C-alpha positions in Angstrom: -36.5 41.0 23.2 -38.3 44.4 23.6 -37.3 46.6 26.5 -39.6 46.8 29.4 -41.7 49.9 29.9 -41.1 51.9 33.0 -44.1 51.7 35.3 -46.3 54.7 35.1 -44.6 56.1 32.0 -46.6 57.2 29.0 -46.2 55.0 25.9 -45.4 57.9 23.6 -42.8 59.1 26.1 -41.0 55.7 26.3 -41.0 54.7 22.6 -38.0 56.3 20.8 -38.9 58.4 17.9 -37.0 57.2 14.7 -36.7 59.8 11.9 -38.5 58.9 8.8 -35.3 59.4 6.8 -33.7 56.4 8.7 -36.5 54.0 8.1 -35.5 52.5 4.7 -31.8 52.5 5.6 -31.6 48.7 6.3 -34.1 47.7 3.7 -32.5 45.4 1.1 -32.7 46.4 -2.6 -35.7 45.3 -4.5 -33.8 42.8 -6.7 -34.5 39.2 -7.6 -31.4 38.1 -5.8 -31.8 40.1 -2.6 -35.5 39.4 -2.4 -35.1 35.7 -3.1 -37.2 35.7 -6.3 -34.6 33.9 -8.5 -35.5 30.9 -10.5 -34.5 27.6 -8.9 -34.5 24.0 -9.9 -35.4 21.2 -7.5 -34.9 17.6 -8.3 -38.1 15.6 -8.1 -37.2 11.9 -7.6 -39.7 10.3 -9.8 -39.7 6.6 -10.4 -38.3 6.9 -13.9 -35.5 9.1 -12.6 -34.6 6.7 -9.8 -34.6 3.7 -12.2 -32.4 5.7 -14.7 -29.9 6.7 -12.0 -29.5 3.1 -10.7 -29.2 1.7 -14.2 -26.4 4.2 -15.0 -24.6 3.4 -11.7 -24.9 -0.4 -12.3 -23.5 -0.1 -15.8 -20.5 2.1 -14.7 -19.6 -0.1 -11.7 -20.1 -3.4 -13.4 -18.2 -2.3 -16.5 -15.3 -0.8 -14.6 -15.2 -3.8 -12.2 -15.0 -6.2 -15.1 -12.2 -4.2 -16.7 -10.2 -4.1 -13.4 -10.7 -7.9 -12.9 -9.5 -8.6 -16.4 -6.5 -6.4 -16.1 -5.6 -8.1 -12.8 -5.7 -11.5 -14.4 -3.3 -10.4 -17.2 -0.5 -10.0 -14.6 1.8 -13.0 -14.3 3.5 -13.8 -11.0 5.3 -16.4 -9.0 5.7 -16.4 -5.2 8.0 -18.9 -3.4 8.2 -18.9 0.4 11.9 -19.8 1.4 11.6 -19.2 5.2 12.4 -22.8 6.0 15.1 -23.3 3.4 18.1 -23.4 5.7 16.3 -25.7 8.1 14.4 -28.1 5.8 16.3 -28.1 2.5 19.0 -30.8 2.1 22.7 -29.9 1.9 24.2 -29.9 -1.6 21.3 -31.8 -3.3 18.0 -30.5 -4.6 14.6 -31.5 -3.0 11.1 -30.5 -4.1 9.6 -27.5 -2.4 6.2 -28.2 -0.8 3.4 -26.8 -3.1 1.8 -25.0 -0.2 4.8 -22.7 -0.2 4.3 -21.7 -3.8 1.7 -19.4 -5.4 1.6 -18.8 -9.2 -0.7 -17.1 -11.7 0.0 -17.7 -15.4 -2.1 -17.9 -18.5 -3.9 -21.0 -19.9 -1.6 -20.9 -23.0 1.5 -21.4 -20.8 3.9 -24.3 -21.4 2.4 -27.3 -19.7 5.7 -29.0 -19.3 7.0 -26.2 -17.2 4.9 -26.6 -14.0 5.4 -23.4 -11.8 4.7 -25.6 -8.8 7.6 -27.9 -9.6 10.2 -25.9 -7.7 13.2 -27.3 -5.8 15.7 -26.0 -3.2 18.9 -26.9 -1.5 21.1 -25.4 1.3 24.8 -24.6 1.0 27.5 -22.9 3.0 29.6 -20.4 1.0 32.2 -17.7 1.8 30.8 -14.4 0.9 33.3 -11.5 0.2 32.6 -8.1 1.6 34.5 -4.9 0.9 37.3 -6.5 -1.2 39.1 -9.0 0.9 36.9 -9.6 3.9 34.9 -12.8 3.7 32.3 -14.5 5.9 30.7 -17.9 5.7 27.0 -17.6 5.1 24.0 -19.8 4.5 22.9 -19.9 0.9 19.5 -21.1 -0.3 19.6 -22.2 -3.9 16.1 -22.2 -5.5 15.2 -23.5 -8.9 11.8 -22.8 -10.4 9.9 -22.7 -13.7 8.6 -19.8 -15.7 6.0 -21.4 -18.0 5.6 -18.5 -20.4 7.6 -15.5 -21.7 7.2 -12.5 -19.4 7.3 -9.1 -21.1 9.2 -6.2 -19.5 9.0 -4.8 -17.0 9.7 -7.8 -14.7 9.9 -6.9 -11.0 11.5 -8.9 -8.2 10.1 -8.3 -4.7 10.7 -9.7 -1.3 7.6 -10.3 0.8 7.5 -10.3 4.6 4.6 -11.5 6.8 3.9 -10.5 10.4 6.5 -7.7 10.5 5.0 -4.6 12.1 6.7 -1.6 10.6 3.7 0.4 11.7 4.4 0.1 15.4 4.2 3.5 17.1 7.8 3.4 18.5 9.3 1.7 15.4 8.1 4.4 13.0 9.8 7.2 14.8 13.1 5.5 15.6 15.5 7.4 13.2 17.2 10.7 13.0 16.2 12.8 9.9 19.2 15.1 10.3 21.6 12.2 10.5 20.2 10.7 7.3 20.6 14.0 5.5 24.3 13.8 6.3 24.6 16.1 9.3 27.2 15.1 12.0 24.7 15.0 14.8 26.4 15.0 18.2 26.0 12.2 20.8 23.9 14.2 23.2 21.3 15.0 20.5 21.3 11.3 19.4 20.7 10.2 23.0 17.8 12.5 23.4 16.3 11.5 20.0 13.9 8.8 19.2 16.8 6.5 18.0 16.8 5.0 21.5 18.0 2.3 22.2 20.1 2.0 19.1 22.2 5.1 19.7 25.8 4.2 20.7 28.1 1.3 20.4 29.9 -0.3 23.4 33.0 1.8 22.8 30.9 5.0 22.9 30.9 5.7 19.1 27.7 7.0 17.6 25.8 4.4 15.6 25.3 5.5 12.0 22.5 5.2 10.9 20.9 5.1 14.3 17.5 3.8 15.2 15.6 0.5 15.2 14.5 0.9 11.6 18.0 0.9 10.1 19.2 -1.8 12.6 16.3 -4.2 11.5 16.8 -3.7 7.8 16.1 -6.7 5.6 19.6 -8.1 4.7 18.9 -11.2 2.6 20.4 -10.8 -0.9 19.2 -12.3 -4.1 21.1 -13.0 -7.3 19.7 -12.2 -10.7 17.7 -15.2 -12.1 19.8 -17.6 -14.2 18.1 -19.4 -17.1 19.4 -23.0 -17.1 20.2 -24.9 -20.3 18.8 -22.4 -22.8 18.7 -23.5 -26.4 19.6 -20.0 -27.6 23.0 -20.3 -26.0 24.0 -23.9 -26.8 22.5 -25.3 -23.6 24.6 -23.0 -21.5 23.2 -20.9 -18.6 22.1 -17.4 -19.3 21.7 -14.6 -16.7 18.6 -12.5 -16.7 20.2 -9.3 -15.5 18.2 -7.2 -13.1 19.0 -3.8 -11.6 19.0 -3.5 -7.9 20.8 -0.2 -7.4 18.7 2.2 -9.5 15.0 2.6 -10.4 13.6 0.7 -7.4 12.4 3.7 -5.3 10.0 6.6 -5.9 11.3 9.7 -7.5 12.4 12.3 -5.0 12.9 9.9 -2.2 16.7 10.1 -2.4 16.4 13.8 -1.5 15.9 12.8 2.1 19.4 11.4 2.3 22.9 12.8 1.9 26.6 12.1 2.3 27.5 11.9 5.9 29.8 14.5 7.5 31.0 12.1 10.3 34.6 11.0 10.6 35.3 7.3 10.6 36.5 7.4 14.2 33.2 8.9 15.4 30.7 6.3 14.1 30.0 2.5 14.2 27.6 0.4 12.2 24.3 -0.8 13.7 24.5 -4.1 15.7 22.9 -6.1 13.0 25.3 -4.8 10.3 28.5 -5.6 12.1 29.1 -9.0 10.6 29.5 -7.4 7.2 32.4 -5.2 8.4 35.9 -6.2 9.5 36.1 -6.2 13.3 32.5 -4.8 13.3 33.5 -1.2 12.6 33.9 1.2 9.7 37.3 1.8 8.1 38.9 3.2 5.0 38.7 -0.2 3.3 35.1 -0.6 4.5 33.5 2.8 4.8 29.9 3.5 5.8 27.3 3.2 3.0 26.3 6.1 0.8 22.7 6.3 1.9 21.9 8.8 -1.0 22.8 6.1 -3.5 21.6 3.0 -1.6 18.1 2.6 -2.9 17.5 -0.7 -1.1 17.9 1.1 2.2 15.7 3.9 1.1 13.0 1.4 0.2 13.3 -0.2 3.7 13.0 3.2 5.4 9.7 3.9 3.5 7.6 2.1 6.1 4.7 -0.2 5.3 1.2 0.4 6.7 0.4 -3.3 7.2 2.2 -6.2 8.8 2.5 -8.1 5.5 4.1 -6.1 2.7 6.2 -6.2 -0.4 9.4 -4.3 -1.0 10.9 -3.9 -4.5 14.4 -5.5 -4.7 15.4 -5.5 -8.4 13.8 -5.1 -11.8 14.3 -5.4 -15.6 12.5 -3.0 -17.8 14.2 -3.9 -21.1 14.4 -7.6 -21.7 11.9 -10.4 -22.1 12.1 -13.1 -19.4 11.9 -16.2 -21.6 10.1 -19.3 -20.4 12.3 -22.0 -18.8 13.8 -23.2 -15.6 15.6 -20.6 -13.5 17.8 -20.5 -10.5 18.2 -17.8 -7.8 20.8 -17.9 -5.1 19.7 -16.3 -1.8 22.0 -15.3 1.0 19.6 -16.1 3.9 20.4 -14.0 6.9 17.2 -12.3 8.0 15.7 -14.4 10.8 11.9 -14.3 10.7 11.6 -17.0 13.4 12.3 -14.3 16.0 8.9 -12.8 15.5 7.0 -15.8 14.0 7.1 -14.4 10.5 7.6 -15.6 6.9 9.6 -14.4 4.0 9.2 -15.0 0.3 10.4 -13.7 -3.1 8.0 -12.7 -5.8 8.6 -12.4 -9.6 5.8 -10.5 -11.3 4.9 -8.4 -14.3 3.0 -5.1 -14.4 -0.3 -4.0 -15.9 -1.8 -0.6 -16.6 -3.2 -0.7 -13.0 0.1 -1.9 -11.4 0.8 -5.3 -9.9 -1.8 -8.1 -9.4 -4.6 -7.0 -7.1 -8.1 -8.5 -7.8 -9.8 -6.7 -4.9 -10.6 -3.3 -6.5 -12.4 -5.2 -9.3 -14.3 -7.3 -6.9 -15.4 -4.3 -4.9 -16.7 -2.5 -8.0 -18.5 -5.7 -9.1 -20.2 -6.0 -5.7 -21.3 -2.3 -5.7 -22.5 -2.7 -9.3 -24.4 -5.9 -8.4 -26.2 -4.1 -5.5 -27.2 -1.2 -7.8 -28.5 -3.7 -10.3 -30.6 -5.5 -7.7 -32.1 -2.3 -6.5 -32.7 -1.2 -10.0 -34.7 -4.4 -10.7 -36.6 -4.0 -7.4 -37.6 -0.4 -8.2 -38.7 -1.4 -11.7 -40.9 -4.1 -10.3 -42.2 -1.9 -7.5 -42.9 1.2 -9.5 -44.3 -0.3 -12.7 -45.5 -3.8 -12.1 -46.5 -4.3 -8.4 -49.6 -2.1 -8.0 -47.9 1.2 -9.0 -49.6 4.3 -7.5 -50.4 7.4 -9.5 -47.7 10.0 -9.4 -48.8 13.3 -7.7 -52.2 11.8 -6.5 -53.6 14.4 -4.0 -55.8 11.8 -2.4 -52.7 10.7 -0.4 -52.3 14.0 1.3 -53.0 13.9 5.0 -55.8 16.5 4.9 -57.5 14.5 2.2 -57.6 11.3 4.3 -60.9 10.3 5.9 -61.0 11.3 9.5 -61.8 8.6 12.1 -65.0 9.4 14.1 -64.4 10.8 17.5 -65.3 8.5 20.4 -68.7 9.4 22.1 -68.4 11.0 25.5 -70.0 8.9 28.3 -72.3 10.7 30.6 -71.5 10.4 34.3 -73.8 8.0 36.0 
């Protein structure tokens, strides 16, 4: 905004005189870059270019979607829901598992006599030994199932929970990072932390590890699958050994944990862990777990983003899992009826894209199909349905015929 001239002042007097030597001081150099004379390319979306772009996109998405779908269908898996085993399975005799509790994906060349939906279960009571000489009677669910074809390594064993919200805003923060690292955090700090309400036992001892996450840890246990009546071993049973202590967590996750510096008389196990310890407390014969080496605990502490999720329990990356009938013994402790949930175990193989998941392939196929439909529409519109001449100046607004102006009516 120019300054206002003082009233009555002469124009020559008011305008400041700028020396001629200062005039070109702010003038940019006369170069192509500073004077904006550089050559530039601008994409002109011609019909041929648009058709070419959509053709390439359709080919990429459809091709990649078909590959992802094929890879997903090469994965073999078996899922058995055993939530109601203790309540519905008979005692000491096998009964058929309802087919709606089983999901299986195997190839067409699988052994037809080994129906993956012909699984059975029974319920037993057994004394389970903890920490040497401490035993406790537990419910055991014995499940027998068929694997209709040989599964190449690696073979993974997951447990699957439904309707368990690990992503609840208070649940996700209910732990002490310093305590998990091994620091002997004092009781006052634990009380003021997010571990509330799982902080102290009735006798005043600090709960280790504190918090709702550790207290609610999934505590069902699974045996390695046992191949029944194998011909390779004179009709004797053969154990398909799986590792459940190493190799089931992401690399580097164990760095978040350390050996605890607490003394045994300072700490107590979480409430849901006490049945596994004599008198519900830690001792020299039953010390607290080494969290740095306990990969099942580390898996549980890596929280899931959705209410239905898988957690890796054990795996075998060396041996082929031969076709046949197998048996798994499950110590069923984790009560899913408290929150109206379900629990299952899953045996699956891997592909180059991981476990079985058909949705990425379906999404790519849908996007590729949309690109293909638009491509066909543009071809018909640009080249067959009354195509207009490219760059026709008659379509410019100033070349359009002007409508005649309405005649003015004279006043009567």
